[in-house]
Residue frames as a rotation matrix with the C-alpha (Angstrom) as fourth column:
UNK 1
0.549 0.835 0.036 0.02
0.835 -0.550 0.012 0.01
0.030 0.023 -0.999 -0.02
UNK 2
0.591 -0.396 -0.703 2.81
0.103 -0.827 0.553 2.42
-0.800 -0.399 -0.448 0.89
UNK 3
-0.228 -0.767 0.600 4.58
0.720 0.281 0.634 1.69
-0.655 0.577 0.488 -2.38
UNK 4
-0.598 0.102 0.795 2.55
0.662 -0.496 0.562 4.06
0.452 0.862 0.229 -4.48
UNK 5
-0.652 0.347 -0.675 1.24
0.389 -0.611 -0.689 7.36
-0.651 -0.712 0.263 -3.25
UNK 6
-0.885 0.352 -0.304 -0.56
-0.453 -0.503 0.736 8.06
0.106 0.789 0.605 -6.52
UNK 7
-0.206 0.898 0.388 -4.26
-0.601 0.197 -0.775 7.38
-0.772 -0.392 0.499 -6.73
UNK 8
-0.549 -0.057 -0.834 -3.82
-0.795 0.343 0.500 4.75
0.257 0.938 -0.234 -9.39
UNK 9
-0.729 0.229 -0.645 -5.22
0.208 0.972 0.110 1.88
0.652 -0.053 -0.756 -7.34
UNK 10
0.005 0.821 -0.570 -8.29
0.953 0.168 0.251 3.29
0.302 -0.545 -0.782 -5.85
UNK 11
0.320 0.161 0.934 -9.40
0.094 -0.986 0.138 6.59
0.943 0.044 -0.331 -4.38
UNK 12
-0.690 -0.565 0.453 -8.38
-0.373 -0.259 -0.891 8.09
0.621 -0.783 -0.032 -1.06
UNK 13
0.107 0.826 0.554 -11.75
-0.990 0.039 0.133 7.04
0.088 -0.562 0.822 0.32
UNK 14
0.819 0.232 -0.525 -11.30
-0.274 0.962 -0.003 3.38
0.504 0.146 0.851 -0.58
UNK 15
-0.128 -0.937 -0.326 -7.71
0.119 0.311 -0.943 3.35
0.985 -0.159 0.072 0.78
UNK 16
-0.637 -0.051 0.769 -8.81
-0.681 -0.431 -0.592 4.90
0.362 -0.901 0.240 4.09
UNK 17
0.451 0.874 0.179 -11.78
-0.880 0.403 0.253 2.53
0.149 -0.272 0.951 4.35
UNK 18
0.606 -0.285 -0.743 -9.50
0.018 0.938 -0.345 -0.49
0.795 0.195 0.574 3.80
UNK 19
-0.510 -0.858 0.063 -6.99
-0.011 -0.066 -0.998 0.79
0.860 -0.510 0.024 6.41
UNK 20
-0.308 0.508 0.804 -9.85
-0.928 -0.347 -0.136 1.25
0.210 -0.788 0.579 8.87
UNK 21
0.729 0.588 -0.351 -11.07
-0.570 0.805 0.165 -2.28
0.379 0.080 0.922 8.21
UNK 22
0.325 -0.681 -0.656 -7.62
0.278 0.732 -0.622 -3.78
0.904 0.020 0.427 8.73
UNK 23
0.822 0.097 -0.561 -7.21
0.569 -0.090 0.818 -1.81
0.029 -0.991 -0.129 12.02
UNK 24
-0.247 -0.942 0.227 -4.28
0.901 -0.309 -0.304 0.39
0.357 0.129 0.925 10.92
UNK 25
-0.696 0.175 0.697 -6.40
-0.165 -0.983 0.083 3.52
0.699 -0.057 0.713 11.44
UNK 26
-0.682 0.494 -0.539 -8.36
0.730 0.422 -0.537 3.55
-0.038 -0.760 -0.648 14.76
UNK 27
-0.359 0.518 -0.776 -9.82
0.207 -0.767 -0.607 7.06
-0.910 -0.378 0.168 14.57
UNK 28
0.187 0.483 0.856 -12.25
0.962 0.087 -0.259 7.89
-0.200 0.871 -0.448 11.78
UNK 29
-0.900 -0.430 0.069 -11.24
0.433 -0.867 0.245 11.08
-0.045 0.251 0.967 9.89
UNK 30
-0.432 0.739 -0.518 -13.89
0.013 -0.569 -0.822 13.85
-0.902 -0.362 0.236 10.06
UNK 31
-0.379 0.279 -0.883 -14.38
-0.874 -0.422 0.242 13.95
-0.306 0.862 0.403 6.32
UNK 32
-0.990 -0.116 -0.081 -14.97
-0.138 0.923 0.359 10.20
0.033 0.366 -0.930 6.02
UNK 33
-0.502 0.864 0.049 -18.59
0.572 0.374 -0.730 10.16
-0.649 -0.338 -0.682 7.31
UNK 34
0.075 0.505 -0.860 -19.52
-0.400 -0.775 -0.490 13.17
-0.914 0.381 0.143 5.11
UNK 35
-0.589 -0.379 -0.714 -17.97
-0.798 0.134 0.587 11.49
-0.128 0.916 -0.381 2.04
UNK 36
-0.972 0.223 0.080 -19.75
0.224 0.975 0.007 8.20
-0.077 0.024 -0.997 2.85
UNK 37
-0.229 0.944 -0.237 -23.12
0.432 -0.119 -0.894 10.03
-0.872 -0.307 -0.380 3.28
UNK 38
0.747 0.423 -0.513 -22.77
-0.196 -0.596 -0.778 12.22
-0.635 0.682 -0.362 0.20
UNK 39
-0.067 -0.809 0.583 -20.51
0.548 0.459 0.700 10.38
-0.834 0.367 0.413 -2.37
UNK 40
-0.491 -0.148 -0.858 -19.63
-0.527 -0.735 0.428 12.19
-0.694 0.662 0.283 -5.62
UNK 41
0.618 0.759 -0.205 -21.65
-0.573 0.257 -0.778 11.46
-0.538 0.598 0.594 -8.72
UNK 42
0.753 -0.492 -0.437 -18.51
-0.236 0.418 -0.877 10.46
0.615 0.763 0.199 -10.56
UNK 43
0.829 -0.526 -0.188 -15.74
0.463 0.458 0.759 8.50
-0.313 -0.717 0.623 -8.80
UNK 44
0.664 -0.698 -0.268 -12.45
-0.728 -0.686 -0.016 10.48
-0.173 0.206 -0.963 -8.70
UNK 45
0.794 -0.362 0.488 -10.40
0.376 0.924 0.073 7.91
-0.477 0.126 0.870 -10.66
UNK 46
-0.058 -0.898 -0.437 -6.83
-0.235 -0.413 0.880 8.32
-0.970 0.153 -0.187 -11.86
UNK 47
0.905 0.267 0.330 -6.63
0.269 0.241 -0.933 8.72
-0.329 0.933 0.146 -15.59
UNK 48
0.018 -0.982 0.190 -3.37
0.789 0.131 0.600 8.51
-0.614 0.139 0.777 -17.36
UNK 49
0.232 0.091 -0.969 -2.55
-0.271 -0.950 -0.154 11.87
-0.934 0.298 -0.196 -18.99
UNK 50
0.533 -0.055 0.844 -2.56
0.761 0.466 -0.450 11.76
-0.369 0.883 0.290 -22.76
UNK 51
-0.195 -0.706 -0.680 0.16
0.097 -0.704 0.703 13.60
-0.976 0.071 0.206 -24.56
UNK 52
-0.970 -0.244 -0.020 -0.10
0.016 -0.148 0.989 15.11
-0.244 0.958 0.147 -27.99
UNK 53
-0.259 0.956 0.138 -3.78
0.763 0.290 -0.577 15.83
-0.592 -0.045 -0.805 -27.77
UNK 54
0.083 0.234 -0.969 -3.42
-0.370 -0.895 -0.248 18.86
-0.925 0.379 0.013 -30.11
UNK 55
0.728 0.180 0.661 -3.98
0.525 0.474 -0.707 18.40
-0.441 0.862 0.250 -33.72
UNK 56
-0.231 -0.969 0.085 -1.08
0.817 -0.146 0.557 19.25
-0.528 0.198 0.826 -35.93
UNK 57
-0.439 0.109 0.892 -3.02
0.728 -0.539 0.424 21.62
0.527 0.835 0.157 -38.05
UNK 58
0.683 0.591 -0.430 -4.37
0.729 -0.518 0.447 23.57
0.041 -0.619 -0.785 -35.03
UNK 59
-0.133 -0.720 0.681 -2.89
0.470 -0.651 -0.596 27.07
0.873 0.241 0.425 -34.79
UNK 60
0.320 0.140 -0.937 -2.14
0.927 -0.251 0.279 28.67
-0.196 -0.958 -0.210 -31.44
UNK 61
0.679 0.051 0.732 -2.22
0.363 -0.890 -0.274 32.45
0.638 0.452 -0.623 -31.85
UNK 62
-0.517 -0.841 -0.162 0.67
0.682 -0.289 -0.672 34.54
0.518 -0.458 0.722 -30.47
UNK 63
0.645 0.644 -0.411 -0.33
0.762 -0.510 0.398 36.89
0.047 -0.570 -0.820 -27.65
UNK 64
-0.550 -0.766 0.333 0.97
0.741 -0.631 -0.229 40.38
0.386 0.121 0.914 -28.08
UNK 65
0.371 0.609 -0.701 0.07
0.792 -0.602 -0.105 43.46
-0.486 -0.516 -0.705 -26.20
UNK 66
0.879 -0.056 0.473 0.43
0.256 -0.781 -0.569 46.98
0.402 0.621 -0.673 -27.52
UNK 67
0.783 -0.587 0.208 3.17
-0.581 -0.570 0.580 47.64
-0.222 -0.575 -0.787 -24.96
UNK 68
0.405 -0.645 0.648 5.19
0.399 0.762 0.510 44.69
-0.823 0.052 0.566 -26.27
UNK 69
0.629 -0.211 0.748 5.70
0.713 -0.228 -0.663 46.64
0.310 0.951 0.007 -29.57
UNK 70
0.833 -0.288 0.472 7.03
-0.346 -0.937 0.041 49.58
0.431 -0.197 -0.881 -27.60
UNK 71
0.638 -0.604 0.477 9.27
-0.339 0.336 0.879 47.34
-0.691 -0.723 0.009 -25.48
UNK 72
0.501 -0.488 0.715 10.66
0.744 0.665 -0.068 45.68
-0.442 0.566 0.696 -28.59
UNK 73
0.651 -0.247 0.718 11.46
0.422 -0.668 -0.613 49.02
0.631 0.701 -0.331 -30.19
UNK 74
0.830 -0.352 0.432 13.05
-0.556 -0.578 0.597 50.21
0.040 -0.736 -0.675 -26.88
UNK 75
0.517 -0.650 0.557 15.31
0.043 0.669 0.742 47.12
-0.855 -0.360 0.374 -26.69
UNK 76
0.540 -0.342 0.769 16.18
0.840 0.271 -0.470 47.47
-0.048 0.900 0.434 -30.34
UNK 77
0.695 -0.248 0.675 17.20
0.071 -0.910 -0.407 51.08
0.716 0.331 -0.615 -29.94
UNK 78
0.386 -0.468 0.795 18.71
-0.820 -0.570 0.062 51.17
0.424 -0.675 -0.604 -26.43
UNK 79
-0.490 -0.553 -0.674 19.49
-0.118 0.808 -0.577 47.59
0.864 -0.203 -0.461 -25.46
UNK 80
0.004 0.466 -0.885 18.85
0.840 0.479 0.257 46.77
0.543 -0.744 -0.389 -21.79
UNK 81
0.901 0.330 0.281 19.42
0.151 -0.847 0.510 50.36
0.406 -0.417 -0.813 -20.70
UNK 82
0.301 -0.845 0.442 22.19
-0.636 -0.523 -0.567 51.97
0.711 -0.110 -0.695 -18.72
UNK 83
-0.391 -0.479 0.786 22.16
-0.913 0.309 -0.266 49.45
-0.116 -0.822 -0.558 -15.90
UNK 84
-0.819 0.127 -0.559 21.53
-0.031 0.964 0.264 45.76
0.573 0.233 -0.786 -15.40
UNK 85
0.289 0.949 0.128 18.23
-0.286 -0.042 0.957 44.58
0.914 -0.313 0.259 -13.93
UNK 86
-0.822 -0.464 0.330 18.38
-0.432 0.132 -0.892 44.43
0.370 -0.876 -0.309 -10.11
UNK 87
0.009 0.874 -0.486 15.97
-0.175 0.480 0.859 41.73
0.985 0.078 0.157 -9.09
UNK 88
-0.564 -0.250 -0.787 17.05
0.687 0.386 -0.615 41.79
0.458 -0.888 -0.046 -5.44
UNK 89
-0.935 0.313 -0.166 14.93
-0.148 -0.772 -0.618 44.89
-0.322 -0.554 0.768 -4.80
UNK 90
-0.427 0.846 0.320 11.16
0.785 0.522 -0.332 44.32
-0.448 0.109 -0.887 -4.77
UNK 91
0.511 0.704 -0.493 10.37
0.376 -0.699 -0.609 47.90
-0.773 0.126 -0.621 -5.87
UNK 92
-0.538 -0.811 -0.229 12.92
0.040 -0.296 0.954 48.11
-0.842 0.504 0.191 -8.71
UNK 93
0.734 0.674 0.085 11.62
0.129 -0.016 -0.991 49.36
-0.667 0.739 -0.098 -12.04
UNK 94
-0.036 -0.800 0.599 13.77
0.831 0.309 0.462 48.80
-0.555 0.515 0.654 -15.10
UNK 95
-0.722 -0.266 -0.639 14.73
-0.101 -0.873 0.477 51.48
-0.685 0.409 0.603 -17.59
UNK 96
-0.897 0.439 0.048 12.35
0.182 0.267 0.946 49.85
0.402 0.858 -0.320 -20.06
UNK 97
-0.179 0.873 -0.454 9.48
0.974 0.222 0.043 49.96
0.138 -0.435 -0.890 -17.58
UNK 98
-0.201 0.041 -0.979 10.08
0.433 -0.893 -0.126 53.63
-0.879 -0.449 0.162 -16.78
UNK 99
-0.948 -0.155 -0.278 10.23
-0.183 -0.449 0.875 54.33
-0.260 0.880 0.397 -20.51
UNK 100
-0.678 0.734 0.029 6.97
0.525 0.457 0.717 52.49
0.514 0.502 -0.696 -21.08
UNK 101
-0.036 0.683 -0.730 5.14
0.947 -0.210 -0.244 54.32
-0.320 -0.700 -0.639 -18.26
UNK 102
-0.402 -0.181 -0.897 6.36
0.035 -0.982 0.183 57.74
-0.915 0.043 0.401 -19.53
UNK 103
-1.000 -0.008 -0.008 5.49
-0.008 0.056 0.998 56.74
-0.007 0.998 -0.056 -23.09
UNK 104
-0.429 0.901 -0.063 1.94
0.825 0.419 0.379 55.62
0.368 0.110 -0.923 -22.19
UNK 105
-0.014 0.372 -0.928 1.44
0.684 -0.673 -0.280 58.87
-0.729 -0.639 -0.245 -20.15
UNK 106
-0.660 -0.237 -0.713 2.47
-0.273 -0.809 0.521 60.97
-0.700 0.538 0.469 -23.22
UNK 107
-0.946 0.313 0.088 0.35
0.227 0.442 0.868 58.80
0.232 0.841 -0.489 -25.47
UNK 108
-0.226 0.912 -0.342 -2.75
0.957 0.142 -0.255 59.42
-0.184 -0.384 -0.905 -23.45
UNK 109
-0.261 0.086 -0.962 -2.33
0.036 -0.994 -0.099 63.13
-0.965 -0.060 0.257 -24.15
UNK 110
0.289 0.451 0.844 -2.67
0.752 0.439 -0.492 62.18
-0.593 0.777 -0.212 -27.90
UNK 111
0.660 -0.052 -0.750 -0.62
-0.258 -0.953 -0.161 65.03
-0.706 0.299 -0.642 -29.32
UNK 112
-0.111 -0.871 -0.478 2.28
-0.891 -0.125 0.436 63.22
-0.440 0.474 -0.762 -31.05
UNK 113
0.669 0.191 -0.719 2.80
-0.562 0.762 -0.321 60.31
0.487 0.618 0.617 -33.49
UNK 114
0.976 -0.163 -0.147 4.80
0.216 0.837 0.504 57.22
0.041 -0.523 0.851 -32.49
UNK 115
0.200 -0.971 0.134 8.28
0.819 0.090 -0.567 58.33
0.538 0.223 0.813 -33.51
UNK 116
-0.142 -0.156 0.977 7.86
-0.237 -0.953 -0.187 61.78
0.961 -0.258 0.099 -31.96
UNK 117
0.817 0.454 0.356 6.53
-0.458 0.135 0.878 60.15
0.350 -0.881 0.319 -28.78
UNK 118
0.744 -0.592 -0.310 9.61
0.627 0.779 0.018 57.96
0.231 -0.208 0.951 -28.67
UNK 119
-0.221 -0.823 0.523 11.97
0.509 -0.554 -0.658 60.96
0.832 0.121 0.541 -28.92
UNK 120
0.112 0.317 0.942 10.00
-0.516 -0.791 0.327 62.97
0.849 -0.523 0.075 -26.34
UNK 121
0.956 0.263 -0.128 9.97
-0.067 0.623 0.780 60.06
0.284 -0.737 0.613 -23.95
UNK 122
0.308 -0.936 -0.170 13.73
0.868 0.349 -0.353 59.76
0.390 -0.039 0.920 -24.22
UNK 123
-0.321 -0.418 0.850 14.09
0.117 -0.908 -0.402 63.54
0.940 -0.030 0.341 -23.57
UNK 124
0.519 0.612 0.597 11.83
-0.561 -0.283 0.778 63.39
0.645 -0.738 0.197 -20.49
UNK 125
0.921 -0.210 -0.327 13.74
0.361 0.774 0.520 60.47
0.144 -0.597 0.789 -19.03
UNK 126
-0.076 -0.972 0.222 17.03
0.748 -0.203 -0.632 62.39
0.659 0.118 0.742 -19.62
UNK 127
-0.111 0.099 0.989 15.61
-0.381 -0.923 0.050 65.33
0.918 -0.372 0.140 -17.73
UNK 128
0.863 0.442 0.244 14.72
-0.398 0.299 0.867 62.90
0.311 -0.845 0.434 -14.91
UNK 129
0.181 -0.893 0.411 18.33
-0.903 0.014 0.429 61.66
-0.389 -0.449 -0.805 -14.83
UNK 130
0.367 -0.077 0.927 18.04
0.150 0.988 0.023 58.37
-0.918 0.131 0.374 -16.82
UNK 131
-0.046 -0.545 -0.837 20.60
-0.831 -0.443 0.335 58.48
-0.554 0.711 -0.433 -19.57
UNK 132
0.637 0.287 0.716 19.69
0.146 0.867 -0.477 56.15
-0.757 0.408 0.510 -22.50
UNK 133
-0.276 -0.768 -0.578 22.42
-0.645 -0.298 0.704 55.42
-0.713 0.567 -0.414 -25.02
UNK 134
0.686 0.542 -0.486 21.50
-0.707 0.337 -0.622 54.14
-0.174 0.770 0.614 -28.47
UNK 135
0.599 -0.481 0.640 23.00
0.334 0.876 0.347 50.82
-0.728 0.006 0.685 -29.50
UNK 136
0.328 -0.605 0.725 26.21
0.945 0.199 -0.261 51.28
0.013 0.771 0.637 -31.45
UNK 137
0.776 -0.080 0.626 26.51
0.074 -0.974 -0.216 54.95
0.626 0.214 -0.749 -30.66
UNK 138
-0.302 -0.946 -0.113 29.74
0.342 0.003 -0.940 56.19
0.890 -0.323 0.323 -29.05
UNK 139
0.065 0.303 -0.951 29.64
0.995 0.056 0.086 56.83
0.080 -0.951 -0.297 -25.34
UNK 140
-0.018 -0.103 -0.995 30.94
0.258 -0.962 0.095 60.37
-0.966 -0.255 0.043 -25.85
UNK 141
0.877 0.383 0.290 30.06
0.366 -0.142 -0.920 62.24
-0.311 0.913 -0.265 -29.06
UNK 142
0.171 -0.884 0.435 32.95
0.980 0.109 -0.164 63.08
0.098 0.455 0.885 -31.40
UNK 143
0.541 0.048 0.840 32.38
0.209 -0.975 -0.078 66.82
0.815 0.218 -0.538 -30.99
UNK 144
0.828 -0.091 0.553 33.57
-0.527 -0.461 0.714 66.80
0.190 -0.883 -0.429 -27.40
UNK 145
0.860 -0.504 -0.078 36.41
0.510 0.845 0.161 64.34
-0.015 -0.178 0.984 -27.83
UNK 146
0.520 -0.782 -0.344 39.93
-0.346 -0.561 0.752 65.33
-0.781 -0.272 -0.562 -26.98
UNK 147
0.717 -0.236 -0.656 42.17
-0.655 0.093 -0.750 65.19
0.238 0.967 -0.088 -30.06
UNK 148
-0.345 -0.884 0.314 44.74
-0.938 0.333 -0.094 63.24
-0.021 -0.327 -0.945 -28.05
UNK 149
-0.100 0.428 0.898 42.33
-0.403 0.808 -0.430 60.41
-0.910 -0.405 0.092 -27.87
UNK 150
0.856 0.425 -0.294 42.14
-0.392 0.164 -0.905 60.24
-0.337 0.890 0.307 -31.66
UNK 151
0.025 -0.924 -0.380 45.87
-0.998 0.000 -0.067 59.36
0.062 0.381 -0.922 -31.96
UNK 152
0.832 0.213 -0.512 46.61
-0.254 0.967 -0.009 55.78
0.493 0.138 0.859 -32.78
UNK 153
0.823 -0.528 0.209 49.03
-0.032 0.324 0.945 53.72
-0.567 -0.785 0.250 -30.72
UNK 154
0.377 -0.743 0.553 51.33
0.913 0.400 -0.084 53.15
-0.159 0.536 0.829 -33.68
UNK 155
0.462 -0.172 0.870 51.53
0.332 -0.877 -0.349 56.90
0.823 0.450 -0.348 -34.31
UNK 156
0.904 -0.068 0.423 52.28
-0.399 -0.495 0.772 57.52
0.157 -0.867 -0.474 -30.68
UNK 157
0.695 -0.658 0.288 54.99
0.342 0.656 0.673 54.91
-0.632 -0.369 0.682 -30.60
UNK 158
0.301 -0.591 0.748 56.62
0.913 -0.047 -0.405 56.20
0.275 0.805 0.525 -33.80
UNK 159
0.606 -0.031 0.795 56.54
-0.039 -0.999 -0.009 59.75
0.794 -0.025 -0.607 -32.43
UNK 160
0.923 -0.249 0.294 58.01
-0.296 0.027 0.955 58.57
-0.246 -0.968 -0.049 -29.12
UNK 161
0.548 -0.720 0.425 60.79
0.678 0.680 0.277 56.62
-0.489 0.137 0.862 -30.87
UNK 162
0.313 -0.450 0.836 61.72
0.695 -0.491 -0.525 59.44
0.647 0.746 0.160 -33.21
UNK 163
0.740 -0.004 0.673 61.82
-0.298 -0.898 0.323 61.82
0.603 -0.440 -0.666 -30.24
UNK 164
0.843 -0.475 0.251 64.01
-0.080 0.351 0.933 59.52
-0.531 -0.807 0.258 -28.15
UNK 165
0.383 -0.738 0.556 66.40
0.918 0.371 -0.139 59.04
-0.104 0.564 0.819 -31.08
UNK 166
0.424 -0.247 0.872 66.79
0.275 -0.882 -0.383 62.83
0.863 0.402 -0.306 -31.45
UNK 167
0.898 -0.096 0.429 67.45
-0.430 -0.396 0.812 63.15
0.092 -0.913 -0.397 -27.72
UNK 168
0.727 -0.664 0.177 70.25
0.502 0.689 0.523 60.61
-0.469 -0.291 0.834 -27.92
UNK 169
0.230 -0.676 0.700 72.10
0.896 -0.133 -0.423 62.54
0.380 0.724 0.575 -30.52
UNK 170
0.369 -0.018 0.929 71.74
0.010 -1.000 -0.023 65.91
0.929 0.018 -0.369 -28.86
UNK 171
0.693 0.004 0.721 72.41
-0.691 -0.279 0.667 64.91
0.203 -0.960 -0.191 -25.26
UNK 172
0.756 -0.476 -0.448 75.32
0.383 0.878 -0.287 62.56
0.530 0.045 0.847 -25.67
UNK 173
0.678 -0.634 0.373 77.97
-0.716 -0.456 0.528 62.84
-0.165 -0.625 -0.763 -22.99
UNK 174
0.164 -0.682 -0.712 81.28
-0.504 0.563 -0.655 61.18
0.848 0.466 -0.252 -23.54
UNK 175
0.970 0.173 0.168 81.81
-0.238 0.578 0.781 58.23
0.038 -0.797 0.602 -21.31
UNK 176
0.165 -0.985 0.042 85.27
-0.901 -0.167 -0.399 57.96
0.400 0.028 -0.916 -19.91
UNK 177
0.360 -0.074 -0.930 86.77
0.094 0.995 -0.042 54.59
0.928 -0.072 0.365 -19.22
UNK 178
0.892 -0.028 0.452 87.40
-0.450 -0.161 0.878 53.89
0.048 -0.987 -0.156 -15.60
UNK 179
-0.055 -0.967 -0.248 90.94
-0.650 0.223 -0.726 53.06
0.758 0.121 -0.641 -14.54
UNK 180
0.566 0.180 -0.804 91.59
0.309 0.858 0.410 50.08
0.764 -0.481 0.430 -12.52
UNK 181
0.487 -0.387 0.783 92.88
-0.739 -0.661 0.133 50.86
0.466 -0.643 -0.608 -9.11
């Protein structure tokens, strides 16, 4: 009896009934008398689950919400955002979720089309302190870059070597041999 806990070989009622008859259970469970007085119309019998009950030609439709399109465009443009998701905090909202909330708030005003809404949402989040960087865009724009950063390593090495060679010729001091004492 203890070998199988599944209800393959009778219901819970029949197993408890048999255990009471054999004397293993002395006290009658409270539900037993109610079940005996009002049995179900259909016996709860174990039925082996059948796999593959869907027909091959049945089509299961994809479930998409309107906000999924906005999320997809956000992740396409900005990636995951400036920070990684922090799931250790229960009140954490991701950059995408903040973007979506701001976008839907602007959309409810109904003044702009989708591309303008996207740009305005990015500007509002920037004003709130969330910096979104487009995928593939440089971290710092080229206008503000220091020209020293544009130098290539090979150019710098060549310049350094040519400078050190010139220094050797101009600052040579004669080396006198030491006399043995």
